[in-house]
C-alpha positions, 0 to 999 in steps of 0.5 A, spaced: 689 622 478 685 619 473 688 623 467 695 623 470 694 615 470 691 615 463 697 619 460 702 615 464 699 609 461 700 612 454 707 614 455 709 607 458 705 604 452 709 608 447 716 607 450 714 600 450 712 599 443 718 603 441 723 599 444 720 593 442 720 595 435 727 597 435 729 591 438 725 587 433 727 591 427 733 587 426 729 581 425 726 584 419 729 583 412 726 588 408 730 595 409 724 599 408 719 595 413 724 596 418 724 603 418 717 604 418 715 599 423 719 604 429 714 610 428 708 605 426 709 602 433 710 608 437 704 611 434 700 605 436 703 605 443 701 612 444 694 612 441 692 604 443 690 606 450 685 611 446 682 606 443 681 601 449 678 607 453 673 609 448 671 601 448 670 601 455 666 608 455 662 605 450 661 599 454 659 603 460 654 607 456 651 600 454 651 598 461 647 604 464 642 604 458 640 597 459 640 598 467 636 604 467 629 601 466 630 597 472 633 602 476 627 607 475 623 601 477 626 601 483 626 608 484 618 608 483 618 603 489 621 607 494 618 613 492 611 610 492 613 607 499 614 614 501 621 613 503 625 619 505 629 621 498 636 620 501 635 614 505 631 611 500 636 612 495 642 609 499 638 603 501 636 601 494 642 604 490 646 598 491 641 594 488 640 598 482 646 597 478 654 597 479 654 604 475 648 607 479 644 612 475 643 617 481 650 619 483 652 617 490 657 622 491 652 627 490 648 624 495 654 624 500 656 631 498 649 633 501 646 636 494 639 639 496 633 635 494 630 641 492 634 646 488 630 651 484 626 649 478 629 642 478 629 637 484 636 635 487 636 628 484 635 631 477 641 635 478 645 629 480 642 625 474 644 631 470 651 631 473 652 623 471 649 625 464 654 630 463 660 625 465 657 619 461 654 623 455 649 618 455 643 620 451 638 616 455 640 619 461 639 626 458 632 625 456 631 622 463 633 629 466 629 633 462 623 628 464 624 629 471 625 637 470 619 637 467 615 633 472 618 637 478 617 644 474 609 642 473 608 639 479 606 632 476 608 626 479 615 624 479 614 616 480 609 616 474 614 620 470 619 615 472 614 609 470 612 612 464 620 613 462 622 606 464 616 603 459 618 608 454 625 605 454 623 598 454 619 599 448 624 603 444 629 597 446 625 592 443 624 596 437 631 597 436 632 589 437 626 588 431 630 593 427 637 590 428 633 583 426 630 586 420 637 588 417 640 581 418 637 579 412 640 585 408 646 584 411 647 576 409 646 577 402 653 578 400 656 573 404 650 568 402 652 570 394 659 570 395 660 564 399 654 560 401 651 560 394 657 557 390 658 552 395 651 550 394 651 550 386 658 546 386 655 540 391 648 540 387 650 541 380 657 538 380 655 531 379 651 533 373 656 537 370 661 531 371 657 526 367 655 531 362 662 533 361 664 525 361 659 524 355 660 530 351 668 530 351 667 523 347 662 526 342 666 532 341 672 528 339 668 524 334 666 530 330 673 532 330 675 525 327 
């Protein structure tokens, strides 16, 4: 029903903006603007929900990306404690995140823990990665698939991937912090520097002009 609800919201929003623009055009004195405002409002009402949905998608991806290292640590805990895969995941899933990396619906649907070259939990991660289009989840799926294929420890792979994600997050934060100085050049040059020059050199320039103008008038005479 999500797709139908979304298109319903778009149609209702388009109709609402269209009716509002038709009513409000009578208060616009410019005739050209009164004609343009109707189709512009209809387009804004139709494509506005798309922008809101894209913003919600970006926020959800960010929540998934930020909560994934802690989720992997919890998965390492129950995996290292030799807890059953299904019961352990259901036990720790509410503590992982509101949008858990492991697909709870896939667990309830009874997907096997082992399904061919990749484990069932990797298959559920792949389903979530395909729906969310989050690159970090895709990398996690590849890591778990390789660990299961070559028979290495999945817990160690999860721990290593969680550490890698934390290091990468710190590096990205340092990179953004390094770009702050470059981004501040233009605001400083156009807004802060003129105000500082006005405060610092303003009194001296006033005194200079105050003494210079009488001298210039004396030369003119």
